[in-house]
N, C-alpha and C positions, 0 to 999 in steps of 0.2 A: 282814094291812098287809106292804105294800112293803115288801122289805128291799134291793132291788137298789141300786147307785150308782150312779144318775144324772146326768149331765152337767148345766151350768145349759142353760135354755129357749135354742133357739137365738136370738129373737131380743135376747134380755137379750146376749149372748157376743161376736154378732158387733157389737152396737152399741158396746160398749168395746173390741172389737180395731180397729173403724175409728177411735176416737178414737188410740187405743196409736199406732196405724201411725199416723196423722197428726203424733204428736207424733214420733214417729221421728225422721219424714220435717226438721220442722222444725229436730230436735236436730243432725241429720247422724247419723245413725246407721245403721249400714250391719246389725249385725245384735246382739241385746239377749242376754244370759248371764243368767239369771234364778234366785234362788238364794232368794229371800221369798215363803213361800205365798201371802200377797193378791194379789203380783205374780204371778203363776204362775197363778192364778184367776179372775185379772181376762183375761188375756191371752188363756186356754186354754176357760174355763168346765168344768174338769175336775178336780173335788176330791181331790185327791190323798191315798190312805191312808197310813200307818205316817207320821205327818208329828207325833206329839206330839212335848214335851219340847225343850228348844234341844236344838243343832243348827248346826254351824259349817257356813260358804258351802257350797255345792257348785253344780253344772250343773244345776240340775235340769230345765231350760227351756232352749230355742233360741228367739229368732224371728227368721228372716231379712223382712227389709222390701221389697226387690226379691220374691220373690213371694208373700209373707202365710203363709208355709212356715213350721209348727211341728214342734218337736222335742220331745218330753217323757220323762221319766223315769220307766215307768212298767211294773211285773212284766207287766202283762194290759190289755186295753184295755179290761176293768169303767170305767164312766163317761168314757170318753175321745170326744168330740167325734167325731161321723162325717168333719168335715173335716179330720181330722189321722190318716195314710196309718198303716195296722200300721206299716213297714216305719221310720217316725219315729219309734216307741217303743225306749226301751234303758230295763237294767234298772241294778236296784243295784248296786254296787261300792264295795267296800272302799279300792281301790288308786284313786287319782288318776286314775293315768297311762292307766289303762282308760277311764275318763272323757274327757280328751286324747284318744285314740284318736276317740270317738264321735265330738267333736267336731271332730274331722280331714275326717270326713268329713258336712259337712253342705255341703250348697251354696252356694256362695259365699263360705268358710270361706278359700279363699287369696285371693283377690281383696279381703276386705272392710279397709276402710280408717278405720272406725270401730267399735269395736267396745263395746258401752255395759255393763257389770253393775250390780245393787242392792246388790250388796256384794261384801266379797273378802275372800281370809285371805290370808298371805304365799306359802301353796302354789302357791294357783291364780295368783297375782300371779305369779310365777317362769313359772307352768306354761303359762300361757293365750297369752301365745305362740308358745307352740310349734304351737298348732293358730289362732290366727289373726297368722302370721306378718307379713304386711304391714300389720297393725291398729293405730292407736294406741289402746290401752284409757284409756276413760274413765268417769266417773259418769254412771249412765242414771236416777240418781233423780230430776233434777230435769221429765226428761222423765214420767218416771210420773209422777210430782206433777201435772202441770198434767195428765194426759188421768183420774187418776181423781177429780180433784179435782169438776170438774161430772159432775154423776148424767145418765143417759139416762133418759127414760119408763120403761124398765123398770125401771130400778137403783131406781128412787124407790118401785116397787110392790111390789119385794122388799122391801124395809127398813118398806114398812109391814106387809109378812106378819109380820116382824119383831119390830115394833113391840105389834103386837095380841099377841100371844105374852106380851111382856115387860108391856103392863099387865094379861094378865089377873091374872100373876105378881103384878104390883103390888094389885088387890083382893083377891087371896084373902089375901093376909098383912095389909092393914089392917083386913078382916073377920076378923080374930085379934083387932086391940088394943085389950087391959086391963089398968087396973094388978094384977102380978101372976103376966104373962107373960112366961117367959122369950126373952129376944130371939133365942136360937138356933130356938128352938121359932117363931117369925114368920116366921124367914127360910127353918125348913125348907117351911113352907107356902109363899112366895111358888114355894121351885123346885118343889116337889111341884105346883104348880101348871103350872108353865114343861114340867115335865117331861110333865105330860099333854096339853099342848099342840104336846109331838115336839121340844122342846129342855131338851136336856139339859147343852147348855155356856150359862154364864149368861155377860155380856159382861164383868160388872165384878163387884174381886173382895166390898165390901163391899157387904150386902142392907137389914141390921136395926140403928140402932144410936141409943140412947141419946142424944142432943146431951149435952153438958155444959155445967152454968150457972156454972159457973166460970171458966172460959177459949175463945177463940172456934178454929173448926176443929180441934178434939179428941169425940171423945167420951165419955160418960161412963164412966166406971170399977163400972160393976154388970151386975147378969147377968139381972137381973128389971124389967120396965118398974115406977117407979111414977107415983102419982093424982098428975096436975099435967106429968107430965113430958112434952116433946117427943122424938118420936120418929120419924125421918129414914127414907125406904121407896125405895132407890135397885134399879130393876128393869133389867136389861140383860139383854137375849138375842140371841146368835149363831145367825142360821138360813137357814142355807142361804149359810154364808160374808159374810150381810149382819149387821151391829150397828145395836141403836134400844136407846135408852136415854130411861128415864123414872123421874124425883125424885118426891117429896111425903115433907112432915113433915104427920103427924094427934099431937094433945094425948090423954095418956091418960087416962080416966075423965070419969066428969061435969060437972065444972066446970071450966070453961076462966076461967082469969084476964085481970082489965084489960089487964094488962102482957103477954099473952101472944096477947090481940086484936091489940095495937098492932102485935105486931110481924108479926103475920098480915097488918097492914097494911102494912107498911112493905114486907114480902116482893111484896106485890102492885105497890107503887108502884114498886121497882127492878126487878119484871119486864115492866113495861111500857115502861118506860125502855130497857132490853136489848132488847125486841120491836122497838121503834120503832128505832129502828139497825140493823138488819137489812134491807137494802135494796143493789140492787146499785152498786157503785161506792162506797160507803163503806167506811173503813180501819178495821179492826181493832179498830183502841185505841179508836175508838168505842163498843166493848163494856165495854172500861174505865171509860172518860168516862160511861158511864150510872153505873159504881156512887159516883164520883165527884160527878155531879150528884143522883144520889138520898141523896148525904151519907152513901154506905156506904164503908165499909174497903176496899178491895182483897184477896182472897183471894190466900195466898200458892199457889193450886193454881191452874191456867187456870180461865178465866170461859167456856171455850166450846171446842172442838171439834170439826171433822169429824168423819163419817158415812158409814160404807161398808164395802168390802169390811176392817175395821178399823179402826181409828185412823187414820182419814185428815185432813190440810190442809185448813184451818189450826192452830195450835195457840195459842188467844189465853191471854197470861198476861204481869205487869206484867216477870216476870226476861226472859222475850226479847226483850218491848219496848224494855226496854233495851240488851241485848244488838244491836239492830237490824234483830229480825228484823220487817218491816215486809210489812206482807200487808192485800189487799183483801178483798170481798164479791162475789163473781159470780154471776150466774143459777143457777142449778142446784146450788149449793150447798146438804150440808145439815149441819145442825148439831145440836148439845148445848148447849144452854144453862143455864150453871148459876149461881142465882140465891141469895145465900146474909147471911142479914142475923143479929145475935147482939146479948143484952141476956143482961146478969150479973146472976146468979138469977135467971133463966128458961130462958135455953138458946137455940136456933138454930131459924132456919126456911128447910129449906135445898128447893129447885127446881128441878127439871134435867127440860129438855122438847126433844123434836125438832124440828126446825124448819125447813122447807127457805126458800132464797132465790128467791122467784121475778123474772116482773121488774116485777110492779106491787108487790112489794113482800113483805112474810112472809107464810107460811101455814104456820100450828101444824099438826102432826100428829101432836103426842099429844092424846089423847081425855079422860085420866086426869084427874076434875077434882080441881080442890086443897082444902084445910080450907074456906075458903073458901066455896066456891062448892057444897061438898057440904052445910056448914049453912045 
């Protein structure tokens, strides 16, 4: 088993970098100062070490638009792409003034007019003007989101690999479903199968839960699966930086009530309407309208979110729409579509699919069958 840290494939990282540099040009950004790991991975293709846990913003990567040169925080060159020169690497430092001294030596720092950051803290808001004395500091997230929202063909392939791992975990957990089996046992089966596939980092917090018969959007307060329970499975894998997700609901036990069957029929109707809304140029609010067209209440959580190097735009929820967050679907986006239908006394059917928006319409990347297809 190879244990060395390797950079992303050249075609993958170059394609992403070209998109990012184009957006820098469009937004008039001379230099990017990045602290968010997903953005750094997107620009550099380098999987950085020592990044676990919550941490404040720090200038971990610098990108110069005019030359395309990249300066990266790294203690050595393991996993660093060949196009990033060794003398463009700089080490960790607890003193922020040490990092400011590094930024002062960046080519073009003295003449840059607009410098974008993907986050900021009061400390660096005060110190960065020392490194870029003639520049206006601006928010770089609009440019980075515009770049990341559209996936290259190589990114789609990377996500497909992550999705296969998630689906292997999903299938393993479903195979163990039976009355009397604890939720945690099924979750363990999912995690074990994903780890065997080379992924030890799940992309979702919950893996398996019995859906509540008493109230929607809740999990049942049980430890073990009961006969007739509707059990939701949510598999998500973070593989080589990319996230893919799949979710299904299966009934426990041999007897399936007519009410449960009707709930799966409702789920299929909702899914078809959501999928029909996934075409280029469609407003993201059409995904919310699909719930209403199917006669289902809109969930309090997002009904869709972008996938990629983490949680990409768009995020589609009624709350964000009410707050003025309007967006549209474009060719090349990849979404996690979430369907949820519930009936008192029965439970809920949860479904999540990874879907690519293509020029001719939606392409479902998820291959896992639903219970209706399984049965």
